[in-house]
C-alpha positions as CSV (number, residue, x, y, z in Angstrom):
1,M,97.5,55.6,-56.7
2,V,96.8,56.6,-53.1
3,T,94.2,53.9,-52.8
4,I,96.6,51.2,-54.0
5,Q,99.2,52.4,-51.5
6,S,96.7,52.4,-48.7
7,F,95.6,48.9,-49.7
8,L,99.2,47.6,-49.7
9,Q,99.9,49.2,-46.4
10,S,96.8,47.7,-44.9
11,F,97.6,44.3,-46.3
12,N,101.2,44.5,-45.0
13,S,100.0,45.5,-41.6
14,K,97.5,42.6,-41.5
15,M,99.9,39.9,-42.6
16,E,103.4,38.9,-41.6
17,E,106.0,38.6,-44.4
18,P,106.0,34.7,-44.3
19,V,102.2,34.6,-44.6
20,R,102.2,37.2,-47.4
21,Q,104.8,35.1,-49.3
22,H,102.8,31.9,-48.7
23,L,99.6,33.5,-50.0
24,K,101.5,34.6,-53.1
25,N,102.6,31.0,-53.7
26,V,99.1,29.7,-53.1
27,Y,97.5,32.1,-55.5
28,A,100.2,31.5,-58.1
29,C,99.4,27.7,-57.9
30,L,95.7,28.6,-58.1
31,T,96.3,30.7,-61.3
32,M,98.3,27.9,-62.9
33,S,95.6,25.4,-62.0
34,A,92.9,27.6,-63.5
35,I,94.9,27.9,-66.7
36,S,95.5,24.1,-66.8
37,A,91.7,23.5,-66.3
38,G,91.0,25.9,-69.2
39,V,93.4,23.9,-71.4
40,G,91.6,20.7,-70.4
41,A,88.2,22.1,-71.3
42,Y,89.7,23.4,-74.6
43,V,91.1,19.9,-75.4
44,H,87.7,18.3,-74.9
45,I,85.7,20.9,-76.9
46,Y,88.0,21.7,-79.8
47,T,90.3,18.7,-80.3
48,Q,90.0,15.0,-80.9
49,L,92.8,14.1,-78.5
50,L,90.8,13.4,-75.4
51,S,87.2,13.6,-74.2
52,A,85.6,13.8,-70.8
53,G,84.5,10.4,-69.5
54,L,85.0,7.8,-66.8
55,L,88.7,7.6,-67.6
56,T,89.3,11.3,-67.1
57,V,87.4,11.1,-63.7
58,I,89.7,8.2,-62.6
59,L,92.8,10.1,-63.7
60,S,91.7,13.3,-61.9
61,V,91.0,11.5,-58.7
62,G,94.1,9.4,-59.0
63,L,96.3,12.5,-59.5
64,L,94.7,14.1,-56.5
65,F,95.4,11.1,-54.3
66,A,98.9,11.0,-55.6
67,L,99.4,14.6,-54.6
68,M,98.0,14.1,-51.1
69,A,100.0,10.9,-50.7
70,T,103.3,12.7,-51.5
71,P,104.3,14.9,-48.6
72,D,106.2,18.1,-49.3
73,N,109.9,17.6,-48.5
74,G,111.1,20.8,-50.2
75,K,112.7,18.7,-53.0
76,N,109.7,17.2,-54.7
77,R,107.7,20.4,-55.4
78,K,108.0,20.0,-59.2
79,L,106.6,16.5,-59.0
80,R,103.7,17.7,-56.7
81,L,103.1,20.7,-58.9
82,G,102.8,18.3,-61.9
83,Y,100.2,16.3,-60.0
84,L,98.3,19.4,-59.2
85,L,98.2,20.7,-62.8
86,G,97.3,17.2,-64.0
87,F,94.4,17.1,-61.5
88,A,93.3,20.6,-62.7
89,F,93.6,19.6,-66.4
90,F,91.3,16.6,-66.1
91,T,89.0,18.6,-63.8
92,G,88.6,21.1,-66.6
93,M,88.2,18.4,-69.1
94,G,85.4,17.1,-67.0
95,M,83.6,20.4,-67.4
96,G,84.0,20.2,-71.1
97,P,80.5,18.7,-71.9
98,L,78.8,21.5,-69.9
99,L,80.8,24.2,-71.5
100,E,80.4,22.7,-75.0
101,T,76.6,22.8,-74.5
102,V,76.7,26.4,-73.3
103,I,78.9,27.6,-76.1
104,D,76.6,26.1,-78.7
105,F,73.7,27.9,-76.9
106,E,75.3,31.3,-76.1
107,P,79.1,31.6,-76.1
108,S,79.2,34.8,-74.2
109,I,77.9,33.1,-71.1
110,V,81.2,31.4,-70.4
111,M,83.2,34.6,-70.3
112,T,80.5,36.3,-68.2
113,A,80.6,33.4,-65.8
114,L,84.4,33.5,-65.6
115,I,84.4,37.3,-64.9
116,G,81.7,36.8,-62.3
117,T,83.6,34.0,-60.7
118,I,86.8,36.1,-60.5
119,V,84.8,39.0,-58.9
120,V,83.0,36.8,-56.4
121,F,86.1,34.8,-55.5
122,G,88.3,37.8,-55.3
123,S,85.9,39.8,-53.1
124,F,85.4,36.9,-50.6
125,S,89.2,36.3,-50.6
126,L,89.9,39.9,-49.7
127,C,87.2,39.9,-47.2
128,A,88.7,36.9,-45.5
129,M,92.2,38.5,-45.5
130,F,91.2,41.8,-44.0
131,A,88.7,40.4,-41.5
132,E,89.7,39.8,-37.9
133,R,92.0,36.9,-37.3
134,G,90.0,33.6,-37.4
135,Q,86.7,35.4,-37.8
136,F,85.3,33.0,-40.4
137,L,86.8,29.8,-39.1
138,Y,83.6,29.3,-37.1
139,L,81.8,28.8,-40.4
140,G,83.4,25.3,-40.7
141,G,80.6,23.5,-38.9
142,T,77.9,25.4,-40.7
143,L,79.4,24.8,-44.1
144,M,79.8,21.0,-43.5
145,S,76.1,20.9,-42.4
146,L,75.2,22.7,-45.6
147,L,77.3,20.2,-47.6
148,S,75.4,17.3,-46.0
149,T,72.1,19.1,-46.9
150,M,73.2,19.5,-50.5
151,L,74.0,15.7,-50.6
152,I,70.5,14.9,-49.3
153,L,68.9,17.3,-51.8
154,S,71.0,15.8,-54.7
155,L,69.8,12.3,-53.8
156,A,66.2,13.5,-53.4
157,N,66.3,15.2,-56.8
158,I,67.5,11.9,-58.3
159,L,64.5,10.2,-56.9
160,F,61.9,12.8,-57.5
161,G,63.3,14.9,-60.4
162,S,62.0,18.1,-58.9
163,Y,62.8,21.4,-60.6
164,L,62.4,23.2,-57.3
165,L,64.9,20.9,-55.5
166,Y,67.3,21.4,-58.4
167,Q,67.1,25.2,-58.1
168,V,67.6,25.1,-54.3
169,H,70.6,22.8,-54.7
170,L,72.0,25.1,-57.4
171,Y,71.8,28.3,-55.4
172,L,72.6,26.7,-52.1
173,G,75.7,25.3,-53.8
174,L,76.8,28.8,-54.9
175,L,76.3,30.2,-51.4
176,L,78.2,27.2,-50.0
177,M,81.2,27.6,-52.3
178,S,81.4,31.4,-51.5
179,G,81.4,30.6,-47.8
180,F,84.2,28.1,-48.4
181,V,86.3,30.8,-50.0
182,L,86.0,32.8,-46.7
183,Y,86.7,29.7,-44.6
184,D,89.5,28.2,-46.7
185,T,91.4,31.5,-47.0
186,Q,91.5,32.1,-43.3
187,L,92.3,28.4,-42.7
188,I,95.3,28.6,-45.0
189,I,96.5,31.7,-43.2
190,E,96.3,30.0,-39.8
191,K,98.0,26.9,-41.1
192,R,100.9,28.9,-42.3
193,R,101.1,30.7,-39.0
194,S,101.2,27.2,-37.4
195,G,104.2,26.3,-39.6
196,D,102.5,24.5,-42.5
197,K,104.3,25.7,-45.7
198,D,102.7,23.3,-48.2
199,F,101.2,26.0,-50.5
200,I,100.6,23.4,-53.3
201,T,98.1,21.4,-51.1
202,H,96.6,24.6,-49.7
203,S,95.8,25.8,-53.3
204,I,93.6,22.7,-53.9
205,D,90.8,23.9,-51.7
206,L,90.7,27.3,-53.3
207,F,90.8,25.7,-56.8
208,I,87.8,23.5,-55.9
209,D,85.9,26.6,-54.6
210,F,86.7,28.5,-57.8
211,V,85.5,25.7,-60.0
212,G,82.4,25.2,-57.9
213,I,81.4,28.9,-58.2
214,F,82.2,29.0,-61.9
215,R,80.2,25.8,-62.7
216,R,77.1,27.1,-60.9
217,L,77.3,30.6,-62.5
218,V,77.5,29.0,-65.9
219,I,74.3,27.0,-65.2
220,I,72.5,30.0,-63.6
221,L,73.3,32.3,-66.5
222,S,72.3,29.7,-69.0
223,Q,68.9,29.3,-67.3
224,K,68.4,33.1,-67.3
225,E,69.3,33.4,-70.9
226,Q,66.9,30.6,-71.8
227,Q,64.1,32.4,-69.8
228,K,64.8,35.6,-71.7
229,R,64.5,33.8,-75.0
230,N,61.3,32.0,-73.9
231,R,59.7,35.4,-73.0
232,R,60.7,36.9,-76.4
233,D,59.1,33.9,-78.2
């Protein structure tokens, strides 16, 4: 109880009330987006209503563009929230084939990856909140450089089909997404301090980070489970 009170006091002393309220709204949107993505994945795996494909990619990108093209005027938040949840839904549906394969292989991996994602994401988010103001904003240039490196590795892997390149791309991607949690969290805080109140748009970056970490953890855990089974055989 004392620990929780100390945590809340520290959090309140670090953040002004408008920033705290803004972060609550951002994480509420993130939570709803994660649930919507889960529903999308469920629809692909367990129903015959829709399946992941080119159409779902187009819909996901289209809804994201619609959201970004609709400025927040204080009166259209329900519409913009609908765009956000639609984007998350089709993003989750896009992960359906991967999750379907993993569930057939070892169902517990999905829950383990989800818990791991929440722990990693939560830890880095808290680290960003309690760090010195703007401490992790300098990571922007480094993260963009890593993102470019990942693109090059991805193209190289397509050409050469190297297992080593794939592993480097996988683990580098996990590191990159974790770094973006630090960067994006502090950037959101600074944007709010500068007067930007668009919590719906701000939640998109964190949602993309969350999905990126989850996807990579699913693949990494699946690989490790396969290695265990190979050793037993």
